N, C-alpha and C positions, 0 to 999 in steps of 0.2 A: 385391704390388702394393700393393691392398686393406689389408694391417698395415699396411703403411710405412708408406700415406697415415694412417691412422689416430696411431702414434707422431708421426708430424709435427705432427696438427692438437693431442695432445694437450695440449701445452704451452700452446694457446690458448684450447682448454676449460677448462682450469685458470684460469684468467686472470682471463674472460668470469665462471666462476664466482662467482669473491672477490668481483669489483667487483659483481656480483648480492644478493652476503651482506650488503656494506658499503655499498654506494650506492644501487642501480637498488630493491630492498627496502625501504632505509627510509622513503624519495624516496616512494615507493608507497604507503606505511603512510601517507606526511604528505598525502599526496592523496585515501588515504580515508577519512583526517581528518573531511577539512572537507568532503565530497562523499559523502560515502558517509550515509543511514543507517542506524539502527540494523537497521531490516528487511532491510536489506541493499541499495536500491534507492539512484538518482540524489538528490541533494535539491540545491536552494542555499540552503537553509532556516540552516546554516552562514555560508556567506559574504553572505546576507542581514544576520542580525544584527553577524556584524563589517563590514561596506559604511552599515551606516545608526547603527553607535556615536557618541555625543558627538567631534563634532571630530576625525573621521576623514578627513571632505573636507580640514581644514587638513594633520591628518597626513599624505594624502597627497602635496599643493602643497607642504610643507614640505620631503618627502624627494625629490621629485624637484630643487627647488630645488636643494637643498643636493645632490646628485650631479652636477647641473650646475655650479653655481658652484665647490665644489671641481675638479672637473677643468679652467674655465676658467682660477682662480690658477695649481694644476700646471704644469697641461700645458706655455705658456711657460717659466716657471721654470724647468721640469724638462729643456727643449729646449736652451734659454739653455746652465743646465749641463754638459748632460752633450757641447752643442756647443765650453766651451771645453777638457773635458778629452779629446776625442776629435781634434780639428778644430783646435786651436790648439798651441803650443808654450812654453803658462806653463809655469811653474818649479811645483815643489811638486806637481804631478799626483796624482801617489797618498795624499796627506796631504788636499788639496782629497777626495778620494774618498772618503778614509777618511771625515772626518768629513761629509758629503751621505750617506754611507748611515746613520752612527751612528738615528736613530727605527727603524729597521730592529729595533734593540736592545733596544728600548721595550717597554711595551704603548700606545697607540693612546691610551689614558688618562693618560699621563701627561703631553705639552702641555699638557691642557686643564686638568689643576692648578698644573702651573706660571703659565698666563696666570692661575689665580685667586689665586694668591698675585700677580701685577704690578698687574693691573688688576681684581679683584674687588674686593667692597664695601672690604673692608681691603688694596686692593692696595696694594705701596711706592709705586705712580706712579700710581694714581687720583687723588690729591690734583692731577698735571700736566694733566689731562685734566679739571677741574674734578667733578671727584667722577662721569662718566661711567664708566661699569663695561661690563667683557669680553662681559656675559654676554648670550646671547641670540644672534644670527647673528652680530654681528664675531668673537668666540669661539670661536663653532661649524667659520664657517670657517677659521680658523686654525688649531685644531686636531686637524680633520682634513686641512686643508691640510699640517701639518708631519707629520703619519702618512703621507698616503699619497705624498710627493714620493718618498722614497725607490724604492719600487716603478716608480712611471712613470722616473725616471734607469736604472734599468737596463736598463729594456727602451730606451727611446731612446739610448743607450750602444752596446750591441748594434746598431740601427737604424744612425747612424751613425758604427760601426765596419768597418762593411761599406764601400768605395767601389775604387772602380775609377779607379786615377788618371790614366790616357789622357783622359777626359773632360774632367779639370781643364785638363789641357795642352793639349786642342782646344778648349777652353774660352778657353782667353788669347793660343790661336797667332789663334784668328778675333776677337778683341777684346774680350770681355766682360768687363764689370767685376766686380768684388767679387757685389754686389747680384744684378747677373743668373744670377752663372752660380748665388748661390745659392735665386734664386725659379725659376730651370729646372732643374739638377744635385742643388743637394743636398735641397731640400724634398721633391720628388717623390720619392728615394729612401727619404727616414726616414715614410715616409706609412704603411707598415702598421704603423710601428714607433708615429707616434704616434695611429692610430687602435687599437691592441693598448695601450696604453697609457693614452688615453680611457677605454677599457672596463675596465681593473682598478682604476683609480681611483676610479669609478664604481659598483662593485661593492663596495669595499670602504668608501665613505663612506654608500652607501645599512643597508648592515649594522653599523654601527657602533653598539655601544648607551653604550661607557663615556665618549666624548666627549660624548653631548647632557645624563648626567645630570649630569655636573661642572659644565659650560659653557652647557646650552644655556636656563637661565635658564626656564624653563617654555616653552619652545619645542616642543611634539610630534612626532613623527618615526613613520614603521612602526613600527620599531624598540624605541621604547618598549614603542606600543602589544603586540606581541609578548613583550615581556621584563615588562610588571605583566599580561598575563594568564596568564601560566603561572605565575609566582614567585606572582606578587598576587594571583589570583584561580585559581588553578590550572584553569582554562581552557583543556585542550588542544585541542577542538576549532578556538575561538578564536584560542587562538593560532597552529593550521595554516593558519588560512585568512588568517590572517597573512601566515605562513612563505612562503606560496604569493605573497600581495600582492609581494615581496618576492624569488622565485626568477624570475619575469616577467619584470621588466626585466633582468635579470641575464641570464637568457638569449635576450634579444633582444641582450642587448648582445655576449654572446658570439656570436651568427650574421652579427651584421654585421661585429666582426673577420674569421671567418671568411670573409666577402666582399672583405675586402679583401683579405684573404689573398690569395686564385686571382687578383687582379686586380695582384699584384705581382707585377714581373717582377727575372728575377736580375740583383741589380746585380756579384757577381762571379766572371767564367770563367777557364777556365785561362788565355788570354792576358789576365787584367791586370793592372794593375803595382800595388804598394802607393801609396797618396796619401801625400804629405809636406804637413803644413801648412807654409807659408812662412812668415812673422814679420809683423805687420800692426801698429804700435804702437799704433794707435787702437783695432782689431779687438782688440785681445790688451788695456790697458789698461781699456778697458770689460767685457769678460768675465773680468777680473781682480778686476775691483771688485766684479761681482755677486757670483760665486762665495766672495769676500769676507765680502759681508753677509750672502749665503744661510748661511754659515760659522758666521761670527758669531749669529746669529739660534739656529742649532741649536745650537749651545757655553752662549750664552746660556739659552737656556731650559734645556738641560736640569743647565747650571749652577745656574739659581733651584732645581730640584729639589734639589740635594744641598744648598745652603746651607739649605734652608725644613727641612729632615732635620735639621739638627744645632743650630739655634737653639730657644732657649730657647717663646720664645712672639712667634708672628709678627704683626705688624711690632714688637711693643710692648719687646720685652727679645730682643735681638739676639746675645745673648750665646751662646757653645758650650756643647753638652752632646749625651751619646749616649742620650739617656734616649729617640728614638723609634726606638732600635732593638731596644729593650726590645718586640721584638713579642709575649712572651709576657704582656705585663700591658696589649694590647688586643684587644677582640672582632674576629672574622675573621680568622684565623691561624695568628699565632705560627712560628716559627723552623722548627716542622713544615711550613708553607707552601712554608718556600725548601728543604726536602730535597725533598718531594711535586714542587716542581716538575720541580726536580735530576732524579731519579728519575722523570718525566715526558720529560722532552726527553732522555737516553739511552735510554729505551726506545723512543722516540720515531723518533731518530736509528737506535738498531740495526734495528729491522723496516722502518723506514721505506725506508731501505736497500737491504737485501734485496726490496724486494717492488716496488719500484721497480726495479731491477735485474732482475727476474726479467722484467718487467712491457715493459723495454727488450729486451732479448734476444729475448722472444717478438717482439717487434714488428716490428727488425728482420735479426736473425741465424735466425729458422727457417722451416721450408716450409711451413708450414701453407695452407689454404686463402683465396684473396681475397676473399675476404666473411667470413670469422675475421677475419683481418687487419686491414680497416676495422672490424668493429665493432669490436679493442682498443684503434684508436686514437683511436674515436669514444668509447667508456667513459673513456680515458686522460686529454683533453681538459674530460671533463663536470667533476670536482670542483670547473675553474675556473669555473663557472659555477653553484656552488653558494652563496648565500653561510651561514656559519659557524651564524648563528642558529636556520637552514633545517635544516641538517641536525645540528644538536644536539638538535633539537623531531624530527626525524624519529626520531632513534636511542630515545629515550625513547621513543616511539609502538611504535618495530617489537620492539625486544630488552624493552621491560618487559612481553610478550605470554607470559602463562604456556605457552603453547600452543605457543612457539616455545620447537624445539631449544634453541638458541643462550641463551635467556635468562640460566642463568648466568655471562656474559659481564656481561648488568645489576646495575650496584652498584657490581664493582669498580674494580680500576687498570684491566685491559684495556679497558673498552671506551673508557675515554679515548683510551690509544696507540690505538686503531683509529679511532675518531672524529678524532683531531689526523691521525694518518697519512692517512685518505681526502681531509681536509681540503686540506693541502699537497700533495697526489700529483703532482698537475701538473706542477707546475714537476721533481718532482727526477724520475719521467720526464722531462720533455723533453729535462732536461742528459746522461742517461745514453741516450737516444737519439743525441743528438750526438757520444757518444764513440764508442757501440760502431761508429755508422756510421762509423766513422772507420779505422776497421783493415779488414784485407784476410777476405774470407771466404775463401782461401785455410785458414786457418789451420783451419777446420771440415774442409774437403776433407781436408787436412793428419793429423788426427786419422782421417777414416776409414781412410785410407791406414797409418797404426799400428795400427787395430786400437781407436782409444782409443773411447769414449763421448762422446758432443755434453755430456753433463754435465760428464767431464774437461775436454774443452776449454776447455769453458765456467769453470771453476773454477781451472782452473791459467793460464791463459795469455788470456782477454778478459779476467778480472775483474781481474786484478795492474796487464794495459795499462790499466784505467780506473781504478786507484789515486785520481789528479788527482780526478778526477768526484765517484767515491766521498765521497773527504773533505770536497768544496766541499758535496755532497748531507749529511753526515751533519750538517757546523755550523748547515747552511740551515734542518734539520729540526729540529735542538737548538735553535736558536733560536726561532724558530715557536712551539715546543711550550710554550718556557717565557714566551712574549708575546700567545698567545690568550689573548681572552675568550670572546667571540663562539661559540665553538664545541665550547665546554664546560663554558659558566654552567651550563646548565642540563640536567650528564651527574654535577657531582661528587660521590662517596657520601658520608655525615656523616664517614665517620675520613680523608678524603682533603684538605688545602688545599691552594690553586694560589696562586702568590705572584700571579701578573696578576690573580684573581679577589680575592685579600685586597685588594689597592689598589683595588677597588671598595668592597668589603663595606667597609673601613676608613674611604672618607672618605663613605658611605652612612652612617657614624656617629657622622660628626662630626671625628673622627682623618685630619684631611688631614696633615699634619705626618707621623705615622706611615705614610700610604698615600704619602708620596711619597719616607721612606728606605725604602720595600718595594720601587717603582718601579726605584732605583739599584740596590737592589741586585742588583735583574733585570741590570738594565743589564750593575754588574761582572760578573755570574754568564759575561751573554752578550760580553764581551771579554775574557773568559780562554778564551772558546770559540771565538772569533773566533783570540786568538794562538795556541793549543793549532793548530788546520788551519793557521797560516800556518807553524807551525814544521813540519808533516807535510809539508805543499805542498812545501816550501822540502828539504829530506831526501829526498822521490821527486825531486827533480828533479837533484840531486843522484847520486843510484843509478841516473838514466838513463842506457843507454848513448850515447853521443856519436856 
């Protein structure tokens, strides 16, 4: 019996060991770099040095205001858009949803570039505003809101898609009007989704380094302080102190989200009926106009980047040319950056799918001891609260130690894959958890009766039945790997160039048009990945038994 129990615990122990190596240990190294003295004792000297840095108080204040400000902009817009997509009968909802999700396909600094082309010092529309530019707060809020919007939209669509039609029928019978129904039923039901979306938007915004560099206009934030400390001055202890400052509010935000999750009641039960929205002309017209405006802004900003990448000299010579796509002429990466990003995307998708599927299987379909299962659940959620900038610096400190047996990974392509998989692991894990939870546990019982091992059942039954989720996670991880900057900006070796980082480097060098061209290339690469994913899911749907 004890041998059997050990065998059941082994997969969970293996998962915990992997998460310890690729998440816990690097973060402990980050903490040690900031608070442990060379003699081995605890010290606050580095934290005090960071806290006394010129302009830090302003950077902290700006970071907090930026995170809260972007959340205040994004949450109402994303909620209204999600409501339009899930709770109305608007036509062309699939097209609107695809357009609203387009910012996921580009690096976060691409919208900042578009705003510079429109409202920068030589912006096309700057004269319309009497020479006022978007540098500083206006551009930074707009760029980060553009980048964070689709993340909030996904969470809020999920929250609004779960509804019990009986509640709305009863509200109508009791004479409750649309507004009263919204405030008493719809909004409380979406409370957890709103909190989750706020946490995600805040965490993404405070860790972003691209938009502040491109359109911040000298406005300092903590992420930039970390970036300058590590890449500018090679001051890793100071960078570690700043990374801990980014990590702390993210952990607090996730703790708030977990508290909200425990207070959220189930919205759909076995006796629930599907909610079918009824047409309401005024509501549908207003939300339709809002969705049209959101889509116009998204397509407009991405279109400006494509336009700027094709003109000779913005805004003086708007004749078309492909010279900006001759990437080998510019410092920052060349065409090899696109190829390396493609390889990173494929590697992240392959290893990430395997890791997330196995982690979800361990969490939901093994009979490991309860404490081990709880630990698996906690560590699976931990990457969501870890800013990419902090994780990337933690990987340098941990894997660059020659005494570490895993030092061999440092300076190679493998560490980029490991960092990206770890950074985006939580969403992939939760997607597979939803998929494997829906499958009957009798599959394993039948396998034992037939003398088949759990591994055989997992490979031949559970994995094929989870194929739609596999496709979805593969595309998600591919797109995340090709657009991320913060998780890899400290890690890429000299012989590896990445397209998203190349956008940052080319803009730093003053080559804005090639930077826009590289950003649009990433967009088209990810559009192809999305289309391949849709084709694969369509094929799987046709093969599924009716």
